[in-house]
Legacy VTK file of the C-alpha trace (Angstrom):
# vtk DataFile Version 3.0
C-alpha trace
ASCII
DATASET POLYDATA
POINTS 166 float
19.019 -34.959 -18.679
18.474 -31.853 -20.762
16.284 -28.955 -19.725
12.760 -28.864 -21.033
12.170 -26.393 -23.837
8.886 -24.874 -24.953
7.618 -24.667 -28.546
9.796 -21.575 -29.039
12.865 -23.571 -28.007
13.250 -21.684 -24.698
14.099 -23.035 -21.274
12.031 -21.807 -18.342
14.788 -19.392 -17.278
15.009 -17.978 -20.800
11.235 -17.595 -21.093
11.033 -15.778 -17.743
13.908 -13.490 -18.709
12.028 -12.200 -21.765
8.555 -12.081 -20.147
7.139 -8.538 -19.915
4.264 -8.075 -17.452
3.277 -4.811 -19.163
2.147 -6.873 -22.168
-0.692 -8.376 -20.116
-3.363 -6.028 -18.699
-4.211 -6.737 -15.084
-7.392 -6.191 -13.124
-7.507 -4.635 -9.693
-8.156 -7.346 -7.092
-10.633 -6.765 -4.281
-12.469 -8.707 -1.580
-16.008 -8.194 -0.269
-17.516 -9.742 2.865
-21.175 -10.540 3.606
-21.623 -10.881 7.378
-25.029 -12.327 8.282
-26.307 -12.818 11.828
-29.226 -14.692 13.367
-30.998 -12.308 15.720
-34.430 -12.703 17.371
-35.624 -15.147 14.719
-34.504 -12.928 11.837
-31.418 -12.721 9.664
-29.461 -9.467 9.593
-26.737 -8.300 7.191
-23.945 -5.879 7.993
-23.457 -3.113 5.423
-21.340 0.009 5.323
-22.277 3.349 3.834
-19.569 4.359 1.388
-17.703 7.460 2.475
-15.925 8.022 -0.832
-16.376 7.814 -4.584
-17.485 5.879 -6.476
-20.976 5.187 -5.139
-20.612 7.806 -2.399
-23.358 7.396 0.200
-24.607 4.044 -1.091
-24.695 0.884 1.009
-22.065 -1.753 0.310
-20.508 -4.876 1.689
-17.339 -4.222 3.655
-14.379 -4.731 1.364
-11.587 -3.211 -0.608
-8.415 -3.603 -2.590
-5.777 -6.280 -2.072
-2.317 -5.107 -1.133
0.693 -6.501 -2.927
2.024 -9.588 -1.195
-1.149 -10.546 0.718
-3.512 -13.391 -0.038
-7.095 -12.534 -0.931
-8.239 -14.223 2.293
-6.058 -11.801 4.253
-7.468 -8.915 2.199
-11.032 -9.905 3.120
-10.255 -10.137 6.849
-8.228 -6.904 6.830
-10.872 -4.896 4.980
-13.646 -6.223 7.242
-11.682 -5.121 10.296
-10.684 -1.741 8.832
-14.236 -0.834 7.812
-16.238 -2.335 10.703
-13.846 -3.147 13.564
-14.820 -6.839 13.338
-12.095 -9.456 13.185
-11.460 -13.143 13.571
-14.506 -14.491 11.698
-14.360 -17.777 9.741
-14.988 -16.582 6.197
-16.240 -18.872 3.421
-15.663 -18.132 -0.247
-18.904 -17.282 -2.081
-17.483 -16.685 -5.531
-15.440 -14.564 -7.890
-17.091 -11.516 -9.482
-15.576 -10.159 -12.678
-18.330 -8.796 -14.907
-17.064 -5.981 -17.131
-18.224 -2.629 -15.780
-18.895 -3.865 -12.232
-16.749 -0.999 -10.934
-16.667 2.392 -12.683
-12.968 2.787 -11.804
-12.008 0.057 -14.245
-11.389 -3.662 -14.550
-11.923 -5.018 -11.048
-12.231 -8.627 -9.914
-13.564 -9.386 -6.447
-13.454 -12.500 -4.297
-16.571 -12.478 -2.122
-16.804 -14.160 1.265
-19.633 -14.810 3.720
-20.176 -15.831 7.314
-23.288 -16.508 9.395
-23.141 -15.642 13.087
-25.461 -17.875 15.124
-25.449 -15.808 18.312
-26.637 -12.391 17.178
-24.985 -9.305 15.858
-21.505 -8.098 16.752
-20.961 -4.417 17.495
-19.651 -2.753 14.371
-18.254 0.731 13.993
-17.441 2.511 10.759
-13.765 2.988 10.023
-11.372 3.643 7.151
-13.450 4.791 4.158
-16.829 3.695 5.605
-19.079 6.553 6.708
-21.412 4.257 8.676
-21.820 0.575 9.567
-25.320 -0.779 10.166
-27.178 -4.084 10.424
-30.210 -4.567 8.130
-32.985 -7.155 8.156
-32.783 -9.548 5.204
-35.949 -10.817 3.528
-35.552 -13.574 0.922
-31.901 -12.671 0.413
-32.497 -8.936 -0.005
-31.492 -6.376 2.651
-34.346 -4.069 3.736
-32.714 -0.741 2.889
-34.393 2.618 3.537
-36.715 3.731 0.723
-34.839 5.155 -2.233
-31.441 3.815 -1.145
-29.578 1.166 -3.074
-26.488 -0.985 -3.066
-23.141 -0.146 -4.634
-21.494 -2.039 -7.470
-22.869 -5.576 -7.982
-23.333 -6.197 -4.270
-26.976 -7.215 -4.787
-25.727 -10.235 -6.763
-23.039 -11.068 -4.199
-25.598 -10.892 -1.367
-28.058 -13.096 -3.285
-25.319 -15.678 -3.900
-24.110 -15.526 -0.283
-27.692 -15.980 0.923
-27.828 -19.332 -0.895
-24.838 -20.741 1.016
-25.327 -19.469 4.555
LINES 1 167
166 0 1 2 3 4 5 6 7 8 9 10 11 12 13 14 15 16 17 18 19 20 21 22 23 24 25 26 27 28 29 30 31 32 33 34 35 36 37 38 39 40 41 42 43 44 45 46 47 48 49 50 51 52 53 54 55 56 57 58 59 60 61 62 63 64 65 66 67 68 69 70 71 72 73 74 75 76 77 78 79 80 81 82 83 84 85 86 87 88 89 90 91 92 93 94 95 96 97 98 99 100 101 102 103 104 105 106 107 108 109 110 111 112 113 114 115 116 117 118 119 120 121 122 123 124 125 126 127 128 129 130 131 132 133 134 135 136 137 138 139 140 141 142 143 144 145 146 147 148 149 150 151 152 153 154 155 156 157 158 159 160 161 162 163 164 165
């Protein structure tokens, strides 16, 4: 049986040999994690205060860039642990976020995850590039941030979407 050839007449091995990754722009891949907790009849959300640019000082979901060779699920768990000290949570995919301009550093695509803790909040401590980690009350899917403070990137949309599935 002969090898399959594409419309250019190439076998798979030939097509791979001439493929050039540089001809195809690539986005940066990130993961963000929305950790909600039931506590005293309320829902809380864990956020970190960004310790670096962009969005220095703004509140954000724990998250960060994927490392080569790891799955995006591993990225989400690793970034959550690095930025908050929390590990071992069962994360559920919320969605993929890829709107142009969502990150001022360039083309960035994020896989967002969520989890709802039924037994209250877990102690969280800021680490890596997080300046602070804090739990906030959530009202109708919106975290009650201090007056005049906002969320980084498109995290308001991610939180709203995560709120719908928890």
